[in-house]
C-alpha positions in Angstrom: -30.8 31.9 -16.8 -32.3 35.3 -16.3 -35.3 36.1 -14.0 -37.1 39.3 -13.3 -39.8 38.4 -10.8 -42.8 40.6 -10.1 -42.1 40.3 -6.4 -39.1 39.4 -4.3 -41.3 37.9 -1.6 -40.3 35.0 0.7 -41.7 32.3 -1.6 -39.7 33.5 -4.6 -36.5 33.9 -2.5 -36.9 30.5 -1.1 -37.5 28.9 -4.5 -34.5 30.8 -6.0 -32.1 29.8 -3.2 -33.2 26.2 -3.4 -32.6 26.2 -7.2 -29.2 27.8 -6.8 -28.0 25.3 -4.2 -29.3 22.4 -6.1 -28.0 23.3 -9.6 -24.8 25.1 -8.4 -24.2 27.6 -11.2 -20.8 29.3 -11.1 -22.1 32.9 -10.8 -25.0 35.0 -9.8 -25.5 38.6 -11.1 -27.9 40.6 -8.9 -29.5 44.0 -9.8 -31.6 44.5 -6.7 -31.7 46.0 -3.3 -28.5 45.5 -1.3 -30.4 43.7 1.4 -31.8 41.2 -1.1 -28.4 40.7 -2.5 -27.0 40.0 0.9 -29.8 37.5 1.6 -29.0 35.6 -1.6 -25.2 35.6 -0.8 -25.8 34.3 2.7 -28.2 31.5 1.8 -26.4 30.1 -1.2 -22.8 28.9 -2.0 -21.8 30.1 -5.4 -18.2 31.0 -6.3 -19.0 34.4 -8.0 -21.5 37.0 -6.9 -21.8 40.4 -8.6 -24.0 43.2 -7.2 -25.0 45.8 -9.7 -26.0 49.4 -9.3 -28.8 50.4 -11.6 -29.0 53.9 -10.3 -25.4 54.5 -11.0 -25.8 52.9 -14.5 -23.5 50.1 -13.5 -25.6 47.0 -13.7 -24.3 43.5 -13.2 -24.6 41.8 -16.6 -22.0 39.1 -16.9 -20.2 36.3 -15.2 -16.8 38.0 -15.4 -14.1 37.4 -12.8 -10.5 38.7 -12.7 -8.6 36.3 -10.4 -5.5 38.5 -10.6 -7.6 41.3 -8.9 -8.8 39.1 -6.1 -12.0 38.0 -8.0 -11.2 34.3 -7.4 -13.5 31.9 -9.2 -13.7 28.2 -10.0 -15.9 25.2 -10.8 -17.9 23.4 -8.1 -20.4 20.7 -8.9 -23.5 20.5 -6.7 -22.1 19.7 -3.3 -23.9 16.4 -2.7 -22.5 15.2 -6.1 -18.9 16.2 -5.4 -17.4 12.8 -4.6 -19.1 11.2 -7.6 -17.5 13.5 -10.2 -14.2 14.9 -8.8 -11.6 14.8 -6.1 -11.7 18.5 -5.4 -13.4 21.6 -6.7 -11.2 23.8 -9.0 -10.3 27.2 -7.6 -8.6 29.8 -9.7 -5.9 31.0 -9.0 -4.4 27.8 -7.6 -1.4 25.6 -8.4 -2.3 22.7 -10.6 0.4 20.3 -9.1 -1.1 21.0 -5.7 -4.2 19.0 -6.5 -2.1 15.8 -6.5 0.3 16.8 -3.7 0.3 15.2 -0.2 2.0 15.8 3.1 4.8 13.3 4.1 4.0 10.9 6.8 7.1 11.8 8.8 6.2 15.5 8.8 2.6 14.8 10.0 3.8 12.5 12.8 6.2 15.1 14.0 3.6 17.8 13.7 1.1 15.9 15.7 3.5 14.8 18.4 3.6 18.2 20.2 1.3 18.6 23.2 -2.2 19.7 22.2 -1.9 22.7 24.6 0.7 24.1 22.2 -1.4 24.2 19.1 -5.0 23.0 19.5 -7.9 25.4 20.3 -9.2 24.6 23.8 -12.6 23.6 22.4 -11.0 21.0 20.1 -8.7 19.3 22.6 -11.0 16.7 24.0 -11.9 15.5 20.5 -8.2 15.4 19.4 -7.3 13.5 22.6 -9.6 10.7 21.4 -7.6 10.4 18.1 -4.8 7.8 18.4 -3.1 8.3 15.1 -0.1 10.7 15.2 -0.5 11.3 11.4 -4.1 12.2 11.7 -3.4 14.5 14.7 -0.6 16.1 12.6 -3.0 16.6 9.7 -5.6 18.2 11.9 -2.9 20.6 13.1 -2.1 21.5 9.5 -5.9 22.1 8.8 -6.2 24.3 11.9 -3.1 26.3 11.0 -4.5 26.8 7.5 -7.9 27.8 8.9 -6.4 30.3 11.4 -5.0 32.2 8.5 -7.7 31.7 5.9 -10.6 32.7 8.1 -9.2 36.2 8.9 -11.0 37.5 5.8 -12.8 38.5 3.8 -9.8 39.9 1.9 -10.2 43.0 -0.3 -9.5 42.7 -4.0 -7.3 45.2 -5.8 -9.2 45.7 -9.1 -11.4 48.5 -10.4 -14.5 46.7 -9.1 -14.9 46.4 -5.3 -14.5 42.8 -4.3 -14.3 40.7 -1.2 -13.1 37.1 -1.2 -12.4 34.3 1.2 -13.7 31.1 2.9 -17.4 31.0 3.7 -19.8 29.0 5.8 -22.3 26.7 4.1 -25.6 28.4 3.3 -26.9 29.9 6.5 -30.5 28.9 6.2 -30.4 25.5 4.6 -26.7 24.5 4.8 -26.7 21.5 7.1 -23.7 19.2 6.4 -23.6 15.5 7.3 -20.8 13.2 8.1 -22.2 9.7 7.6 -20.3 7.0 9.4 -20.8 3.4 8.3 -19.7 0.1 9.9 -16.0 -0.4 10.2 -15.0 3.3 10.3 -12.5 4.4 13.0 -12.7 7.7 14.8 -9.2 8.5 13.5 -10.6 8.5 10.0 -13.4 10.8 10.9 -11.6 13.4 13.0 -10.3 15.4 10.0 -13.9 16.0 8.9 -15.0 17.1 12.3 -12.3 19.4 13.5 -12.8 22.1 10.8 -16.4 22.5 11.9 -15.7 22.2 15.6 -13.1 24.9 15.4 -15.1 27.4 13.4 -18.4 29.3 13.3 -19.8 26.5 11.1 -20.0 24.2 14.2 -23.8 24.2 14.4 -24.1 23.2 10.7 -22.6 19.7 11.2 -24.6 16.6 11.9 -22.8 13.3 12.5 -24.9 10.4 11.5 -23.6 6.9 12.6 -24.9 3.5 11.7 -26.3 1.7 14.8 -23.8 -1.1 14.2 -20.8 1.2 14.0 -18.4 1.1 16.9 -18.4 4.7 17.9 -17.6 5.2 21.6 -16.3 8.7 20.9 -19.9 9.9 20.3 -20.2 11.1 23.9 -17.1 13.2 23.6 -18.5 14.9 20.5 -21.9 15.5 22.1 -20.2 17.1 25.1 -18.5 19.6 22.7 -21.9 20.6 21.4 -21.9 18.6 18.2 -25.1 16.9 17.0 -24.6 13.1 16.8 -27.4 10.7 15.8 -27.6 7.0 15.4 -29.8 5.9 12.5 -30.2 3.0 10.2 -29.5 3.2 6.4 -33.2 3.5 5.8 -33.7 6.4 8.3 -30.6 8.2 6.9 -31.8 7.8 3.3 -35.2 9.3 4.3 -33.5 12.4 5.7 -30.7 12.7 3.1 -32.4 15.4 1.0 -32.2 18.0 3.8 -28.4 18.1 3.7 -26.4 20.6 1.6 -23.4 18.4 1.7 -22.7 14.8 2.8 -19.3 13.1 3.4 -19.5 9.3 3.5 -17.1 7.1 5.5 -16.0 4.6 4.3 -15.8 6.5 1.0 -18.3 5.4 -1.6 -17.0 3.1 -4.4 -17.6 5.8 -6.9 -15.3 8.3 -5.1 -12.3 9.3 -7.2 -9.4 7.0 -6.5 -6.7 9.6 -7.2 -7.5 11.7 -4.1 -4.3 12.0 -2.0 -4.6 10.6 1.5 -3.3 13.8 3.1 -4.3 16.5 0.5 -3.0 20.0 0.9 -5.1 21.8 3.5 -6.7 24.3 1.2 -8.0 21.5 -1.1 -9.4 19.3 1.6 -11.1 22.3 3.2 -12.7 23.1 -0.2 -14.6 19.9 0.0 -16.3 21.0 3.2 -16.8 24.8 2.8 -17.7 27.3 0.1 -15.2 29.9 -1.1 -15.1 32.6 -3.8 -15.9 36.3 -4.0 -18.7 38.8 -4.0 -18.2 42.1 -5.8 -19.8 45.4 -6.6 -19.7 46.9 -10.1 -18.6 50.2 -8.5 -15.1 51.2 -7.6 -14.2 51.9 -3.9 -17.8 51.1 -2.9 -17.5 51.8 0.9 -21.1 51.0 1.7 -20.8 47.6 0.0 -17.7 46.7 1.9 -19.2 47.7 5.2 -22.3 45.6 4.6 -20.9 42.5 3.1 -17.7 42.3 5.1 -19.8 42.1 8.3 -21.8 39.2 7.1 -21.8 36.0 9.3 -21.5 34.0 6.0 -17.7 34.5 6.2 -16.1 31.5 8.0 -14.4 32.5 11.3 -12.5 30.6 14.0 -14.6 30.0 17.0 -11.8 31.0 19.3 -9.3 33.8 18.8 -6.0 32.8 17.2 -4.2 34.0 20.3 -5.8 31.1 22.2 -4.6 28.5 19.8 
């Protein structure tokens, strides 16, 4: 689709970002003011963004991406449809066998047995203490170790075009994420979905919605850590469902892919929660572009410095 609006006013920008987040195309080519391009980048969650430069006769015209140069790309369905159509988004480059790989139980148990003070960020310890499964604690540690490395970006590409790539937050303006907990779900099952938000700058974008009949004594612990927890019926949740960018259901819906490994590789599990991809300029060594887009709060960061983990 191509659009050349008469005005880039607030109404048009809101309509465009809503459409992009609903339909989830792979790429967006932008030939506009850099401030407008940054606004679109920050409020959507595509895999490929290209910023053209009309004045330099280098417009963004295509959906090209060169993963060997750091212009990673992939295929993401609309976030709220993810579980219905696939186990994980496809990211390129990535190892195909990795999508079916899992961590060994013995490894996770040993990994989670170490005292929390040795590996968990201070702000996550109270929540992890409420988790009783050594395997789940170990898996949370694996996720935190991955995030500590993956959130140091954005990384700079090495091709002729100036590109930045890395993990990102959900859309900043409308990217609320929901963890919906039904009856019979244990906190140990839920903690892996909570920790990646609690440990990062996406913390305020998570809402935990629990069925009134769900046994959930850990709700107070989560609230004390600054997470939003609500108790609401199926009907009340259904009425508010449209406001969420992404929803994870526990127990998993019957339509969820059955091939999903229980303890998927950290990068693949995280890809079900957060956007990733790249944004590039059509110009080479575009310093102003790097300075502007690298400073964006859209890039996912750890809430605490790695030295405190």
